C-alpha positions as CSV (number, residue, x, y, z in Angstrom):
1,M,5.8,107.0,-224.9
2,G,6.0,103.7,-226.6
3,F,5.3,102.0,-223.1
4,Y,2.1,104.2,-222.9
5,R,0.8,103.6,-226.4
6,G,-3.0,102.6,-226.2
7,N,-3.0,103.7,-222.4
8,G,-5.9,106.1,-223.3
9,A,-8.3,103.1,-223.9
10,S,-7.0,101.6,-220.8
11,V,-7.8,104.5,-218.7
12,A,-11.2,105.2,-220.4
13,R,-11.8,101.5,-219.5
14,I,-10.7,101.3,-215.9
15,V,-12.5,104.4,-214.6
16,P,-16.0,103.1,-215.2
17,Y,-15.0,99.7,-214.6
18,A,-13.6,100.1,-211.0
19,A,-16.5,102.5,-210.0
20,L,-19.0,99.8,-211.1
21,H,-17.2,97.1,-209.5
22,Y,-16.7,98.4,-206.1
23,M,-20.2,100.1,-206.0
24,A,-21.9,96.9,-207.4
25,Y,-20.1,94.8,-204.7
26,E,-21.4,97.0,-202.0
27,Q,-24.9,97.2,-203.4
28,Y,-25.1,93.4,-204.2
29,R,-24.0,92.5,-200.5
30,R,-26.6,94.8,-199.2
31,W,-29.3,93.3,-201.4
32,I,-28.1,89.8,-200.3
33,I,-28.4,90.8,-196.7
34,D,-31.8,92.3,-197.0
35,C,-33.3,89.5,-199.2
36,F,-31.7,86.7,-197.2
37,P,-31.4,87.9,-193.5
38,N,-30.4,84.6,-192.2
39,V,-27.3,84.3,-194.6
40,G,-23.9,84.3,-192.8
41,R,-21.8,87.4,-193.1
42,G,-18.8,85.6,-193.5
43,P,-16.4,85.1,-196.6
44,V,-19.2,83.2,-198.8
45,L,-21.1,86.4,-198.8
46,D,-18.1,88.4,-200.1
47,L,-17.3,85.6,-202.8
48,V,-21.0,85.9,-204.1
49,A,-21.4,89.5,-204.1
50,G,-17.6,90.0,-205.5
51,S,-18.5,87.5,-208.4
52,F,-21.9,89.3,-209.5
53,A,-20.1,92.7,-209.1
54,G,-17.3,91.7,-211.3
55,G,-19.8,90.2,-214.1
56,T,-21.8,93.6,-213.9
57,A,-18.7,95.7,-214.5
58,V,-17.5,93.5,-217.4
59,L,-20.8,93.6,-219.3
60,F,-20.9,97.3,-219.1
61,T,-17.3,98.0,-219.9
62,Y,-16.4,95.1,-222.1
63,P,-16.1,97.3,-225.3
64,L,-13.6,99.3,-223.9
65,D,-11.6,96.3,-222.7
66,L,-11.8,95.0,-226.4
67,V,-10.6,98.1,-227.9
68,R,-7.7,98.4,-225.5
69,T,-6.6,95.0,-226.3
70,K,-6.8,95.5,-230.1
71,L,-4.7,98.7,-229.9
72,A,-2.1,97.0,-227.6
73,Y,-1.8,93.9,-229.9
74,Q,-1.7,96.0,-233.2
75,V,1.5,97.9,-231.4
76,G,2.9,94.4,-230.4
77,G,2.3,92.9,-234.1
78,S,3.8,95.9,-235.9
79,L,7.0,95.8,-233.7
80,K,7.4,92.1,-234.0
81,S,6.8,92.4,-237.9
82,S,9.4,95.3,-238.3
83,I,11.8,93.3,-236.1
84,T,11.7,90.1,-238.1
85,G,11.7,91.8,-241.4
86,L,8.0,91.0,-242.3
87,V,6.0,93.1,-244.6
88,N,2.7,93.2,-242.7
89,S,3.2,96.2,-240.3
90,E,0.1,98.0,-241.3
91,R,-1.7,99.7,-238.4
92,V,-5.3,98.9,-238.8
93,Y,-6.7,101.1,-236.1
94,A,-5.8,104.8,-236.0
95,G,-7.2,105.2,-232.2
96,I,-9.8,104.5,-229.9
97,L,-12.7,105.9,-231.9
98,D,-11.4,104.5,-235.2
99,C,-11.2,100.9,-233.5
100,F,-14.8,101.3,-232.3
101,S,-16.3,102.2,-235.5
102,K,-14.4,99.7,-237.4
103,T,-15.1,96.9,-235.2
104,Y,-18.9,97.8,-235.2
105,K,-19.0,98.1,-238.9
106,E,-17.4,94.7,-239.4
107,A,-19.8,92.8,-236.9
108,G,-22.1,95.1,-235.1
109,I,-22.6,94.8,-231.5
110,R,-21.6,91.2,-231.6
111,G,-18.2,92.2,-232.8
112,L,-17.7,94.7,-229.8
113,Y,-18.6,91.8,-227.4
114,R,-16.2,89.0,-229.0
115,G,-14.6,87.2,-226.3
116,V,-17.0,88.1,-223.6
117,A,-18.0,84.6,-222.7
118,P,-14.4,83.4,-221.3
119,S,-14.2,87.2,-219.7
120,L,-17.4,86.2,-217.6
121,Y,-16.3,82.8,-216.9
122,G,-13.0,84.2,-215.6
123,I,-14.3,87.5,-214.0
124,F,-17.0,85.5,-211.8
125,P,-14.3,83.4,-209.9
126,Y,-11.6,86.1,-210.0
127,A,-13.6,89.0,-208.8
128,G,-15.2,86.7,-206.1
129,L,-11.9,85.1,-205.1
130,K,-10.1,88.4,-204.8
131,F,-12.9,90.2,-202.5
132,Y,-12.9,86.7,-200.5
133,F,-9.2,86.6,-200.0
134,Y,-8.8,90.3,-199.2
135,E,-11.7,90.5,-196.9
136,E,-10.7,87.0,-195.2
137,M,-7.0,88.1,-194.6
138,K,-8.4,91.6,-193.1
139,R,-10.4,89.5,-190.6
140,H,-7.1,88.0,-189.0
141,V,-5.3,91.4,-188.7
142,P,-5.2,92.7,-185.3
143,V,-7.6,95.6,-184.4
144,E,-4.6,98.0,-183.9
145,H,-3.4,97.4,-187.4
146,K,-6.7,97.4,-189.4
147,K,-6.1,101.0,-190.7
148,D,-2.4,100.4,-191.5
149,I,-1.9,101.1,-195.1
150,M,0.9,98.6,-195.6
151,V,-1.4,95.9,-194.3
152,K,-3.9,96.6,-196.6
153,L,-1.4,96.5,-199.4
154,V,-0.1,93.0,-198.3
155,C,-3.8,91.8,-198.0
156,G,-4.6,93.2,-201.5
157,S,-1.3,91.8,-203.2
158,V,-2.0,88.2,-202.0
159,A,-5.6,88.6,-203.0
160,G,-4.6,89.7,-206.5
161,L,-2.1,87.0,-206.9
162,L,-4.1,84.1,-205.8
163,G,-7.1,85.2,-207.8
164,Q,-5.1,85.9,-210.8
165,T,-3.4,82.6,-210.7
166,F,-6.6,80.6,-210.6
167,T,-8.3,82.3,-213.5
168,Y,-5.4,83.2,-215.8
169,P,-6.1,80.5,-218.5
170,L,-9.3,82.0,-219.1
171,D,-7.8,85.3,-219.6
172,V,-5.6,84.0,-222.2
173,V,-8.7,82.6,-224.1
174,R,-10.3,85.8,-224.0
175,R,-7.3,87.8,-225.5
176,Q,-6.9,85.4,-228.3
177,M,-10.4,85.7,-229.2
178,Q,-10.1,89.5,-228.8
179,V,-7.5,89.6,-231.5
180,E,-9.0,86.9,-233.8
181,R,-8.7,89.4,-236.6
182,F,-4.9,89.5,-236.3
183,M,-4.5,85.8,-235.9
184,V,-6.6,85.0,-239.1
185,S,-4.5,87.4,-241.0
186,N,-1.4,85.4,-240.1
187,D,-3.1,82.3,-241.4
188,T,-3.9,80.7,-238.2
189,G,-7.4,80.0,-239.1
190,A,-10.5,81.5,-237.5
191,V,-11.5,80.2,-233.9
192,K,-15.2,80.3,-232.6
193,G,-16.2,79.8,-229.1
194,T,-14.6,79.6,-225.5
195,M,-14.1,76.0,-225.7
196,G,-13.1,75.8,-229.3
197,T,-10.3,78.5,-228.5
198,L,-9.2,76.6,-225.4
199,A,-8.8,73.5,-227.4
200,V,-7.1,75.0,-230.2
201,I,-4.5,76.7,-227.9
202,I,-3.9,73.2,-226.2
203,E,-3.6,71.4,-229.5
204,R,-1.4,73.8,-231.3
205,Q,0.6,75.4,-228.4
206,G,0.5,73.2,-225.4
207,W,-1.2,73.5,-222.1
208,K,1.6,75.6,-220.9
209,Q,0.5,78.2,-223.2
210,L,-2.5,78.8,-221.0
211,F,-0.2,80.3,-218.4
212,S,2.2,82.1,-220.9
213,G,2.8,85.7,-219.7
214,L,1.5,84.8,-216.1
215,S,4.7,86.0,-214.4
216,I,4.8,89.4,-216.0
217,N,1.1,89.7,-215.4
218,Y,1.6,89.4,-211.7
219,L,3.8,92.6,-211.9
220,K,1.0,94.4,-213.3
221,V,-2.2,92.6,-211.6
222,V,-0.5,92.2,-208.0
223,P,0.3,96.0,-207.4
224,S,-2.9,97.0,-209.2
225,V,-5.2,95.1,-207.0
226,A,-3.4,96.1,-203.9
227,I,-3.5,99.7,-204.8
228,G,-7.1,99.6,-205.8
229,F,-8.1,98.0,-202.5
230,T,-6.1,100.4,-200.5
231,V,-7.1,103.4,-202.1
232,Y,-10.8,102.2,-201.9
233,D,-10.7,101.7,-198.2
234,V,-8.9,104.9,-197.5
235,M,-11.1,107.0,-199.8
236,K,-14.1,105.5,-198.0
237,S,-12.5,106.5,-194.6
238,C,-12.0,110.0,-195.9
239,L,-15.4,110.7,-197.2
240,R,-16.9,108.9,-193.9
241,V,-18.6,106.2,-195.9
242,P,-20.1,103.6,-193.4
243,S,-18.0,100.4,-193.0
244,R,-19.2,97.2,-194.2
245,D,-20.4,96.1,-190.7
246,E,-22.0,99.6,-190.1
247,A,-24.0,99.1,-193.4
248,V,-25.0,95.7,-192.3
249,I,-26.6,97.1,-189.0
250,E,-28.2,100.2,-191.2
251,V,-29.9,97.5,-193.5
252,V,-31.2,95.2,-190.8
253,T,-32.3,98.2,-188.7
254,S,-34.2,99.8,-191.6
255,R,-35.9,96.3,-192.4
256,R,-36.9,96.1,-188.6
257,N,-38.2,99.6,-188.6
258,N,-40.3,99.0,-191.6
259,E,-41.8,95.7,-190.2
260,A,-42.6,97.4,-187.0
261,S,-44.3,100.4,-188.9
262,S,-46.3,97.8,-190.9
263,L,-47.4,95.9,-187.8
264,H,-48.5,99.2,-186.0
265,S,-50.4,100.3,-188.9
């Protein structure tokens, strides 16, 4: 059960985050096509729509991500303290609601959004690149294999791996800002701002620290993205949701019908 400690906060976050992420991606894509009919239907559209979708999902669910990180770090800190024989093994937060309450009392809304800046800096390229790589690779898949689940898993895995590699340093900065309270208690000094945190990490720990934990993160993010994209496509097919190309045709046809009706009137 120790491996799943704090998992409640993670699940509470991922459900609305994933729902907002995929829904916003489709909606932004439609809006862009509707507002800019001459824009290409290529990977750049997926990059822009995916970036804005990621930013939207982060803004609405960030407090849950903050709570999840604090609870997970608290467990790691307690274990480290007990192993090294340090006295400081006190649990600061009793659970999700307690963490929310104490964080809000300490710093208000700003406290619940501490570290959101690097999250947004990271999620825009990460989410955009993730959708970009996924859709671009699917375009090169032969028609007879487009519905193959293994093909979708491979495309999702590569998309997650590439997107995570390019944006991981910002993820390190975000997490260090989120757990600043624990860092300050260990006399490492308070750090303010995204660039300030980035500079301190490089100065005190070296630039390699910006990629610390990347290999273990691959084990989590790569299958997570692969499964996410695959389940998303399969569920759309099962629920008979129109494909992306059908959605484009629907938007264009609707706009033409509206223009025709306005001309007749």
